[in-house]
C-alpha positions in Angstrom: -21.1 -18.0 83.7 -23.3 -15.0 84.1 -24.0 -13.6 87.4 -27.2 -13.1 89.5 -29.0 -9.7 88.5 -28.1 -7.1 91.0 -29.5 -3.3 91.0 -27.0 -1.5 88.6 -27.9 2.2 87.5 -28.4 2.2 83.6 -27.8 5.1 81.0 -30.6 6.8 79.3 -30.1 4.6 76.4 -30.2 1.2 78.2 -33.6 2.6 79.0 -34.8 2.9 75.8 -34.2 -0.6 75.0 -35.6 -1.9 77.9 -38.3 0.9 78.2 -41.5 -1.1 79.5 -41.8 -4.8 79.5 -43.1 -5.2 83.1 -40.9 -7.5 85.5 -38.4 -8.4 82.7 -37.8 -5.3 81.6 -36.8 -3.6 85.1 -35.0 -7.0 85.2 -32.8 -6.2 82.6 -32.5 -2.3 83.2 -31.2 -3.4 86.5 -28.9 -6.5 85.0 -24.9 -5.5 85.2 -24.3 -6.1 81.9 -21.1 -4.8 81.6 -20.0 -8.2 83.6 -22.0 -10.5 80.9 -20.2 -11.5 77.8 -22.6 -9.7 75.6 -21.2 -6.5 77.2 -23.1 -3.2 77.7 -26.6 -3.0 76.1 -25.0 0.2 74.0 -22.6 -2.3 72.4 -25.5 -4.5 70.9 -26.5 -4.9 67.4 -29.8 -3.0 66.6 -31.4 -5.9 65.7 -31.1 -7.6 69.0 -32.5 -4.2 70.4 -35.3 -4.3 68.3 -35.9 -7.9 69.0 -35.8 -7.5 72.7 -38.2 -4.2 72.9 -40.6 -6.6 70.3 -40.8 -9.5 73.0 -40.8 -7.2 76.1 -44.1 -5.6 75.0 -46.0 -8.3 73.8 -48.4 -10.6 75.9 -47.6 -13.9 74.2 -44.9 -16.0 75.6 -41.4 -15.3 73.8 -37.6 -15.6 74.1 -34.6 -15.0 72.3 -31.4 -17.2 72.2 -28.4 -15.1 71.0 -25.3 -15.6 69.8 -23.3 -18.8 69.1 -23.7 -19.5 72.9 -27.6 -18.7 73.1 -27.8 -16.5 75.2 -31.4 -16.2 77.0 -33.8 -13.1 76.9 -37.9 -13.4 77.5 -40.8 -11.4 78.3 -43.0 -11.7 81.6 -45.5 -14.4 79.6 -42.7 -16.5 79.3 -42.3 -16.9 82.9 -44.6 -19.5 84.2 -42.3 -21.9 81.8 -39.5 -21.3 83.9 -40.7 -21.5 87.0 -38.2 -21.7 89.5 -35.4 -21.1 86.9 -36.5 -17.3 86.8 -34.7 -14.8 87.5 -31.4 -16.7 87.3 -32.6 -17.4 83.5 -32.0 -14.1 82.4 -28.6 -14.1 80.3 -27.9 -17.5 81.1 -26.6 -20.1 78.1 -29.7 -22.0 77.1 -27.4 -25.3 77.0 -27.3 -24.8 80.8 -30.6 -23.3 81.1 -32.6 -26.2 79.7 -29.4 -29.1 80.1 -32.8 -31.7 80.9 -34.1 -31.4 77.5 -31.1 -29.8 75.5 -31.1 -33.4 73.6 -34.6 -32.6 72.6 -34.5 -29.2 71.4 -30.5 -28.3 71.4 -30.0 -29.9 67.8 -33.0 -28.1 66.3 -31.5 -24.5 67.8 -28.1 -25.0 66.7 -29.2 -26.2 63.2 -30.8 -22.7 62.8 -27.9 -21.1 63.5 -26.1 -22.8 61.1 -28.6 -22.0 58.9 -31.3 -24.4 58.9 -35.1 -24.1 58.4 -37.5 -23.1 61.0 -38.8 -25.6 63.1 -42.5 -25.8 64.2 -43.9 -28.7 67.2 -47.6 -29.1 68.4 -48.1 -30.8 71.5 -44.1 -31.8 72.2 -43.7 -33.7 75.6 -40.7 -32.0 77.3 -39.8 -32.8 80.7 -38.9 -29.7 82.6 -37.0 -29.6 85.7 -38.7 -26.3 86.6 -40.2 -27.0 90.0 -38.0 -29.3 91.6 -38.9 -32.6 89.7 -38.6 -33.8 86.4 -42.3 -32.6 85.2 -44.4 -34.1 82.0 -45.4 -30.9 79.9 -46.5 -30.3 76.5 -45.5 -27.3 74.1 -46.7 -25.8 70.7 -43.8 -23.5 69.9 -41.8 -22.4 66.8 -37.9 -21.9 66.3 -37.1 -19.2 63.6 -33.8 -17.7 62.9 -32.9 -14.0 64.6 -30.8 -12.0 62.1 -27.8 -9.3 63.0 -27.6 -6.2 61.5 -25.8 -7.4 58.3 -28.5 -10.0 57.9 -26.7 -13.3 59.5 -28.1 -16.0 61.6 -27.2 -14.7 65.1 -29.9 -16.1 67.3 -33.0 -18.3 67.5 -36.6 -16.8 68.0 -39.1 -18.7 69.9 -42.8 -18.1 70.3 -44.1 -20.8 72.6 -47.4 -22.1 74.4 -47.7 -24.7 77.1 -50.7 -27.2 76.2 -49.7 -29.2 79.2 -53.4 -29.0 80.8 -55.3 -29.4 77.4 -53.3 -32.5 76.5 -53.6 -34.2 79.7 -57.2 -33.1 80.2 -58.2 -34.8 76.8 -56.1 -37.7 78.4 -58.2 -38.1 81.2 -61.4 -37.3 79.4 -60.8 -40.6 77.4 -60.1 -42.5 80.4 -63.1 -41.6 81.9 -65.2 -42.1 78.8 -63.7 -45.6 78.3 -64.7 -46.6 81.6 -68.1 -45.6 80.8 -68.2 -47.4 77.9 -66.6 -50.6 79.0 -69.4 -50.8 82.0 -72.6 -51.1 79.8 -72.2 -54.7 79.5 -70.9 -56.1 82.7 -72.5 -57.7 84.7 -70.7 -58.5 88.5 -68.9 -56.1 90.6 -65.7 -58.3 90.3 -65.6 -57.5 86.5 -66.5 -54.0 86.9 -64.2 -52.9 89.6 -61.7 -55.1 87.3 -62.7 -53.7 84.1 -61.9 -49.8 85.5 -58.4 -50.7 86.7 -57.8 -52.1 83.5 -59.1 -49.0 81.4 -57.0 -47.3 84.0 -54.1 -49.3 83.2 -54.0 -47.5 79.8 -53.3 -44.2 81.0 -49.8 -44.8 83.1 -49.3 -41.3 82.8 -51.8 -40.3 85.4 -52.7 -43.6 87.0 -49.5 -45.6 87.4 -51.2 -48.2 89.5 -54.9 -48.6 90.8 -56.9 -50.7 93.3 -60.7 -50.8 94.4 -61.6 -51.9 97.4 -65.2 -52.9 98.5 -66.3 -52.7 102.0 -68.5 -55.7 103.8 -71.9 -55.3 105.3 -70.6 -53.9 108.7 -67.6 -52.0 107.3 -64.9 -54.0 108.9 -63.0 -55.1 106.2 -62.3 -54.2 102.9 -61.8 -56.6 100.0 -60.0 -56.2 96.6 -62.2 -56.3 93.7 -59.7 -55.1 90.7 -56.4 -53.5 90.5 -53.7 -52.5 87.8 -50.1 -51.2 87.6 -46.8 -52.4 89.7 -47.2 -51.0 93.4 -44.4 -51.2 95.6 -46.0 -52.1 98.9 -47.5 -55.6 99.4 -51.1 -56.3 97.5 -53.7 -57.1 100.3 -56.5 -59.0 99.0 -58.5 -58.0 102.2 -57.7 -55.1 104.9 -59.2 -55.2 108.3 -60.6 -51.6 109.4 -61.2 -52.3 113.3 -58.1 -50.6 114.3 -55.7 -47.6 113.8 -52.2 -49.9 114.0 -50.0 -49.2 111.5 -49.9 -52.1 108.8 -48.2 -52.4 105.6 -51.2 -52.2 103.7 -53.2 -48.9 102.7 -54.4 -46.7 105.8 -58.2 -47.7 104.6 -59.4 -47.1 108.2 -58.5 -43.6 108.2 -60.6 -42.6 105.0 -63.4 -44.9 106.2 -63.3 -42.5 109.5 -62.9 -39.3 107.6 -64.8 -40.0 104.7 -62.3 -37.8 102.8 -59.5 -38.0 100.4 -56.0 -39.1 101.6 -52.5 -38.4 100.0 -49.8 -40.5 101.2 -46.1 -40.5 100.2 -44.1 -37.6 98.9 -45.6 -35.0 96.5 -43.0 -34.3 93.3 -40.8 -31.7 94.3 -40.9 -32.2 98.1 -37.9 -33.4 100.3 -37.6 -36.9 100.1 -37.8 -38.7 103.6 -34.9 -40.6 104.0 -34.8 -43.2 106.7 -32.1 -42.5 109.6 -29.7 -45.2 108.4 -28.7 -44.6 104.9 -29.3 -47.4 102.7 -26.4 -49.0 101.4 -27.5 -52.1 99.4 -29.7 -52.4 96.4 -32.1 -53.9 98.6 -32.1 -51.1 100.8 -32.5 -48.5 98.1 -35.3 -50.1 96.6 -36.8 -50.5 99.9 -36.3 -46.7 100.8 -37.9 -45.8 96.7 -41.0 -47.7 98.1 -41.4 -45.4 101.2 -41.3 -42.5 98.5 -44.1 -44.0 96.4 -47.2 -41.6 96.1 -50.6 -42.9 95.8 -54.1 -41.3 96.9 -57.1 -43.1 98.7 -60.2 -41.7 98.0 -63.8 -42.8 99.2 -66.3 -44.2 97.1 -69.6 -42.9 97.8 -72.9 -44.2 96.8 -74.2 -41.8 93.9 -76.0 -39.0 95.6 -75.9 -41.1 99.5 -73.3 -40.8 102.3 -73.0 -44.7 102.3 -69.5 -45.8 101.5 -69.1 -48.3 99.2 -65.4 -48.8 99.0 -62.1 -47.2 98.1 -60.5 -46.3 95.3 -56.6 -45.9 95.6 -54.3 -44.4 92.5 -50.9 -44.2 92.2 -49.8 -40.6 91.7 -47.3 -39.3 88.8 -44.1 -38.6 90.0 -44.0 -36.2 86.8 -46.9 -34.1 87.2 -47.8 -31.6 90.4 -50.9 -32.9 92.5 -53.1 -29.8 91.9 -56.8 -29.4 91.6 -57.0 -30.3 88.0 -55.3 -33.7 88.9 -57.8 -34.2 92.2 -61.0 -33.5 90.3 -59.7 -36.2 87.5 -59.4 -38.9 90.8 -63.0 -37.7 91.9 -64.3 -37.9 88.7 -62.9 -41.8 88.5 -64.1 -42.4 91.9 -67.8 -41.1 90.6 -67.6 -43.1 87.7 -66.6 -46.2 89.6 -69.3 -45.7 92.1 -71.7 -45.1 89.3 -70.8 -48.6 87.8 -71.0 -50.8 91.1 -74.3 -49.0 91.8 -75.4 -49.6 88.3 -74.1 -53.6 88.3 -76.0 -53.9 92.1 -78.9 -52.6 90.6 -78.7 -54.5 87.5 -78.1 -57.8 90.2 -80.9 -56.7 92.4 -83.6 -56.3 89.1 -82.4 -59.7 87.9 -82.6 -61.2 91.6 -86.5 -59.6 91.6 -86.9 -60.7 87.9 -85.8 -64.4 89.2 -87.9 -64.2 92.4 -90.7 -63.0 89.8 -90.7 -65.5 87.5 -89.9 -68.1 89.9 -92.9 -66.8 92.0 -95.3 -67.2 88.9 -93.3 -70.6 87.8 -94.8 -71.8 90.9 -98.0 -69.6 90.8 -101.3 -72.0 91.5 -103.3 -69.8 88.8 -102.1 -69.2 85.4 -99.9 -66.0 84.7 -98.6 -64.5 81.3 -97.1 -61.1 80.7 -97.8 -59.4 77.1 -95.3 -56.4 76.3 -96.0 -53.9 73.8 -98.7 -53.3 71.5 -98.0 -56.3 69.6 -98.6 -58.2 73.3 -95.5 -60.2 72.8 -95.4 -63.0 75.3 -92.3 -62.2 77.6 -93.5 -64.5 80.4 -95.7 -67.3 80.7 -95.7 -69.5 83.4 -96.8 -73.4 83.3 -100.4 -72.9 84.3 -101.1 -70.6 81.3 -99.2 -73.0 79.1 -101.4 -75.9 80.2 -104.7 -73.5 79.6 -103.3 -72.6 76.1 -102.2 -76.1 75.5 -98.9 -74.9 74.2 -95.2 -75.6 75.4 -93.3 -72.6 76.9 -91.0 -72.5 74.1 -93.7 -72.1 71.6 -95.0 -68.8 72.8 -92.3 -67.0 74.4 -91.2 -64.0 72.1 -94.1 -64.2 69.8 -96.9 -62.0 69.5 -100.3 -63.3 71.2 -101.8 -63.7 67.9 -99.0 -65.5 66.7 -98.9 -68.0 69.5 -102.3 -68.4 69.5 -104.0 -67.7 66.3 -107.5 -69.4 66.9 -108.5 -66.6 69.3 -108.0 -64.0 66.6 -111.7 -63.3 65.9 -112.6 -64.4 69.7 -112.6 -60.8 70.9 -109.4 -61.4 73.3 -107.1 -59.1 71.2 -109.6 -56.1 71.5 -109.9 -56.7 75.2 -106.0 -56.4 75.8 -105.7 -53.5 73.6 -108.1 -51.4 75.7 -106.3 -51.9 78.2 -103.1 -51.3 76.9 -104.5 -47.8 75.6 -106.5 -47.0 78.6 -104.8 -48.1 81.7 -108.0 -49.5 82.9 -107.8 -53.2 84.2 -110.6 -55.4 82.8 -112.1 -58.4 84.8 -114.1 -61.2 83.5 -115.5 -64.4 84.6 -116.6 -67.7 82.9 -115.5 -66.3 79.6 -115.9 -69.3 77.1 -112.7 -69.3 74.7 -112.0 -71.6 71.7 -108.5 -73.4 72.2 -106.8 -75.7 70.0 -106.0 -79.0 72.2 -105.0 -82.0 70.7 -105.6 -80.6 67.1 -109.1 -79.2 67.9 -111.1 -76.6 69.1 -112.2 -77.1 72.7 -114.5 -74.8 74.6 -112.8 -73.5 77.5 -114.2 -71.4 80.3 -112.0 -69.0 81.8 -112.5 -66.2 85.1 -109.3 -63.8 84.2 -107.8 -60.2 84.8 -105.9 -57.8 82.5 -104.2 -55.8 84.6 -101.9 -52.5 82.9 -98.5 -53.1 83.3 -96.1 -49.6 83.7 -92.6 -48.5 84.0 -91.1 -46.5 86.6 -92.6 -43.3 84.7 -96.0 -44.6 84.7 -95.9 -45.6 81.2 -98.3 -48.6 80.1 -95.3 -51.5 78.6 -98.0 -54.2 78.4 -100.2 -56.4 80.5 -100.5 -58.7 82.9 -103.0 -61.4 82.7 -104.0 -63.6 85.5 -106.6 -66.5 84.9 -108.0 -69.4 86.0 -109.7 -72.2 84.3 -113.4 -73.0 85.5 -114.5 -75.4 83.3 -115.3 -77.5 86.4 -117.2 -75.0 88.1 -119.5 -74.2 84.9 -119.8 -78.1 84.2 -121.0 -78.4 87.8 -123.1 -75.2 87.9 -124.7 -76.4 84.6 -125.4 -79.6 86.2 -127.1 -78.1 89.5 -129.3 -75.6 87.4 -130.4 -78.9 85.7 -131.3 -80.5 89.2 -132.7 -77.5 90.2 -135.1 -77.5 87.2 -136.0 -80.7 88.1 -136.3 -80.2 91.7 -138.7 -77.3 90.9 -140.8 -79.5 88.2 -140.7 -81.6 91.4 -141.7 -79.1 93.8 -144.5 -78.4 91.5 -145.8 -81.5 91.4 -145.5 -81.7 94.9 -147.3 -78.7 95.6 -150.2 -79.8 93.2 -150.4 -82.9 95.2 -150.4 -81.3 98.6 -152.9 -79.0 97.2 -155.2 -81.3 95.7 -154.7 -83.4 98.6 -155.5 -81.1 101.3 -158.9 -80.5 99.4 -159.5 -83.9 98.8 -159.4 -85.0 102.0 -161.9 -82.4 103.8 -164.8 -84.0 102.3 -163.8 -87.4 103.5 -162.9 -86.3 107.0 -166.3 -84.5 107.3 -168.1 -87.8 106.0 -166.2 -89.7 108.7 -167.1 -87.1 111.6 -170.7 -86.9 110.9 -170.8 -90.8 110.4 -169.1 -90.7 114.4 -171.8 -88.4 115.3 -174.5 -90.3 113.7 -172.9 -93.7 115.6 -172.8 -91.8 118.8 -176.7 -90.8 118.7 -178.0 -94.3 117.7 -175.8 -95.6 120.6 -178.0 -96.4 123.7 -177.4 -94.0 126.5 -176.1 -96.8 128.8 -173.8 -97.6 126.3 -172.5 -94.3 125.6 -171.8 -94.0 129.3 -169.4 -96.6 129.7 -165.6 -95.6 130.3 -164.7 -97.9 127.5 -167.2 -96.3 125.1 -166.4 -93.0 126.2 -162.2 -93.3 126.1 -162.8 -94.5 122.5 -165.0 -91.5 121.5 -162.6 -89.5 122.9 -160.0 -90.9 121.3 -161.9 -91.0 117.7 -162.9 -87.1 118.3 -159.0 -86.4 118.7 -157.8 -88.2 115.3 -160.7 -86.6 113.2 -159.4 -82.8 114.9 -155.8 -83.6 114.5 -156.5 -84.9 111.0 -158.6 -81.8 110.5 -155.9 -79.6 111.7 -153.1 -81.5 109.6 -155.3 -81.0 106.2 -156.1 -77.3 107.6 -151.8 -76.5 107.8 -151.7 -78.7 104.6 -154.2 -75.9 102.9 -151.9 -73.2 104.2 -148.8 -74.6 103.1 -150.3 -74.5 99.4 -151.8 -71.2 99.7 -148.2 -69.7 100.8 -146.7 -71.7 97.8 -148.8 -70.2 95.7 -149.2 -66.8 96.6 -146.4 -64.2 95.9 -146.2 -60.7 96.6 -150.3 -60.3 97.4 -151.3 -57.7 99.6 -147.9 -56.4 100.1 -148.0 -53.1 102.3 -145.7 -51.3 104.9 -146.0 -53.5 108.1 -145.0 -52.4 111.4 -143.5 -55.1 113.2 -144.2 -53.3 116.6 -148.0 -53.2 115.7 -148.1 -56.8 114.7 -145.8 -57.9 117.8 -148.7 -56.2 119.8 -151.6 -57.6 117.9 -150.1 -61.1 118.6 -149.1 -60.7 122.4 -153.5 -60.2 122.8 -154.0 -63.2 121.2 -151.6 -65.1 123.1 -152.2 -63.0 126.3 -154.0 -66.1 128.3 -151.2 -68.5 127.8 -148.7 -65.6 128.5 -150.5 -65.7 132.1 -151.2 -69.1 132.4 -147.4 -69.5 132.2 -146.0 -66.4 133.8 -143.9 -65.4 131.3 -142.0 -62.1 131.0 -142.3 -60.6 127.3 -139.5 -57.7 126.6 -139.5 -55.7 123.8 -136.8 -53.5 121.9 -137.6 -52.2 118.3 -135.6 -49.9 116.0 -137.0 -46.5 115.4 -137.6 -47.3 111.6 -139.4 -51.5 112.2 -141.0 -51.2 109.2 -141.1 -53.8 106.3 -142.8 -54.1 103.2 -144.8 -57.5 103.3 -148.0 -59.4 103.2 -149.7 -58.5 106.2 -151.2 -62.3 107.0 -148.1 -63.4 106.4 -145.9 -61.2 108.8 -148.6 -61.9 111.2 -147.8 -65.9 110.6 -144.4 -65.4 111.2 -144.9 -63.4 114.3 -147.5 -65.7 115.6 -145.5 -69.1 115.0 -142.0 -67.4 116.7 -143.7 -66.0 119.5 -145.7 -69.3 120.4 -143.3 -71.5 119.9 -141.1 -69.4 122.6 -144.0 -70.1 124.7 -144.8 -73.7 123.9 -141.3 -75.1 124.4 -140.3 -73.3 127.8 -138.2 -75.0 130.5 -140.1 -76.5 133.4 -137.2 -75.1 135.3 -137.6 -71.6 135.0 -140.4 -68.8 134.3 -140.1 -67.9 130.8 -138.5 -65.1 129.4 -139.5 -63.6 125.6 -137.0 -61.0 124.1 -138.8 -59.6 120.8 -136.4 -57.0 119.0 -135.4 -55.4 115.9 -131.7 -54.6 114.5 -131.0 -52.8 111.3 -128.4 -54.5 109.2 -127.0 -53.5 105.7 -129.5 -54.9 103.0 -132.2 -56.3 106.0 -134.2 -55.6 108.7 -133.7 -58.2 111.8 -136.7 -59.5 113.3 -135.3 -62.0 116.5 -137.3 -63.6 119.0 -135.4 -64.9 122.2 -136.5 -67.6 124.9 -134.8 -69.3 127.9 -136.6 -72.7 127.0 -135.4 -76.2 126.4 -133.2 -75.5 123.1 -132.1 -77.2 120.3 -129.4 -80.0 120.0 -126.8 -78.8 117.5 -127.9 -82.0 115.4 -131.3 -80.9 115.0 -130.9 -77.4 114.4 -130.9 -78.2 110.4 -133.9 -80.5 110.6 -136.6 -77.9 112.1 -137.6 -75.9 109.3 -138.4 -79.5 107.2 -142.2 -80.5 106.9 -143.7 -82.6 109.6 -140.6 -82.5 111.8 -141.1 -82.3 115.7 -138.6 -82.3 118.3 -140.8 -82.6 120.9 -144.0 -84.5 121.6 -145.2 -82.9 124.8 -146.8 -80.0 123.0 -149.6 -80.3 120.2 -148.8 -79.5 117.0 -148.2 -80.8 113.3 -144.4 -80.1 113.0 -145.2 -77.5 110.0 -145.3 -74.2 111.4 -141.8 -73.4 111.0 -141.5 -75.0 107.2 -144.1 -72.6 106.6 -142.1 -69.5 108.2 -139.0 -70.0 106.5 -141.1 -70.7 103.0 -142.8 -67.5 103.7 -139.4 -65.6 104.3 -137.1 -67.1 101.6 -140.4 -66.3 99.0 -139.5 -62.8 100.2 -136.0 -62.8 99.3 -135.0 -63.2 103.0 -134.0 -65.8 105.5 -134.1 -67.2 108.6 -131.7 -68.6 110.9 -131.4 -70.2 114.3 -128.9 -69.9 117.4 -129.6 -71.9 120.4 -128.4 -74.4 122.9 -129.8 -77.1 124.5 -131.2 -76.3 127.8 -130.7 -72.8 127.9 -132.9 -71.3 125.0 -133.0 -70.4 121.3 -133.2 -67.2 119.2 -134.7 -67.0 115.8 -133.6 -64.3 113.4 -135.6 -63.6 110.1 -134.3 -61.2 107.9 -136.7 -58.9 106.2 -135.3 -57.7 103.1 -135.2 -53.9 102.5 -135.4 -51.9 99.3 -132.6 -49.6 98.6 
């Protein structure tokens, strides 16, 4: 049994043998070799001295096992391989030094001493007891004979390098890659977590077992979504996170609070935590082993955020030191799991949104389709669009538009879609006629539609969304209305001609009647003319003739308005027109005690026929005075107001007002609502025709018993 190296004075010859060599050179110089079976270095073969000097001055890990007992010599570069075996390893027999792996390498070394061939190994697995536990290590090395001075095999020379980090790193990278590859087609969180656990189960050296827990919405409970391997403690499907009371499950609540990794159990090489009561039975021993099982718990964060998704629990190999590389591996696995969970949730959310979108499209009251790519492949077609096309969904989905609807090839539809797809500019069309095949024959269908470019997250145009409605009914109704309007215009022309003719043809008979009445009156004896009854009859005849003449005059005015169009148009100041009309009505204003209020905007000029403007103002102003209320003094307010596209001229009174049901009738010919005032009921009709012929409109706001407001909208240019 070699002694522990102690300080020892060496000879000059010994100093030459161990010259240089760093720590091991100094240790060999101070070693009490006279107490070692090999004896004092001065007695060693020259070949041994040469080999020792060679390895001491090499930067590559080397050792020599010398003699049949294989006593160990090594350099500084080899010290990491020894771990806690240094410094006792110097001069120790290899069988004792490496007792834990002698079954692996002993036979090779002894075979070389017996004249066997050199041996080379690459990435050989050896479990070394150099750190207080059986450690998984990998080595690339060569054994070759070391010869004595006579050329006989006297020992074993080894050059070696540890490749544990390389092999373990490759193994861990494979696990990460396999997880990534396995996640591409996963659709649910359960599948993602269980698949990740199953992939990790293929690497039991680094992940003896694994469990993945995901949090609920309020972080009060963690549910098991995936697991692999055998774990000593109970496998909990759910873990409550609301208290700090010790439980047989993993202390996930600590990780929830700290949001950092937690290592549980003894690390390899640490003293075992033995219970106070020494376990004697097999069950107690198994329980003690369970208490020492080591695991790491890592929080799973949403990628790039501080939002906690759950926890990754992984067993820690008892054959490996939990160093920074091991921790990095667990962090990368956790990150990969987080990415997979986020991807699955994103796909689920995208699928949910797609389903909602499709459901919305299916129920939409308008026709919708989504066309993908430059060929406008029908990706989605709701029932509305299929009904317009006269097709079934299964006959159009997945097909280019021209394949689904070949009849539209030469109707400009594809060209419009191409333009939207290439330029990104939406296209809107109203009442476009398209020939579509319905029931085996082409039928004209009228559409109003929008083509909207569809873009991805990067803004690239990927397709076109088409939204359409059938306007066949509207087009047919409009065509019918246009036909009716044409007919009405013809009737109006005939009516205008009739009114024009009647107004002129009736003047002569009325004049003749008036002349005959005058002649009759002249022929009556004076005493007869003085009779009360004759006076009353003559008065009634004259009143009728006057009314008849006034009606003919109004009809003549109507025909003039209907035949005149934009004659004598000039810039007319409404303020001047109102002032002029007010002078004409001054006697009436004074007789009824009316108050007139005016409020004109600075720009109250309209381009209009002067006589027509005066007719409008006179009619509205005089009506406000005529239809006054007997209960109060009349107040007439005349004002102007500019609104977009129009100058509004309004006349407001506090007179009799109009019942709601009568408002739509007051602008018709010969319609009178009050008989106590003379008139033919044609004035407002004339005003309406004048205004509308010039592109404007007239409206009335009124309340019976309170008054009325007539608003004339004069169209303004530019």
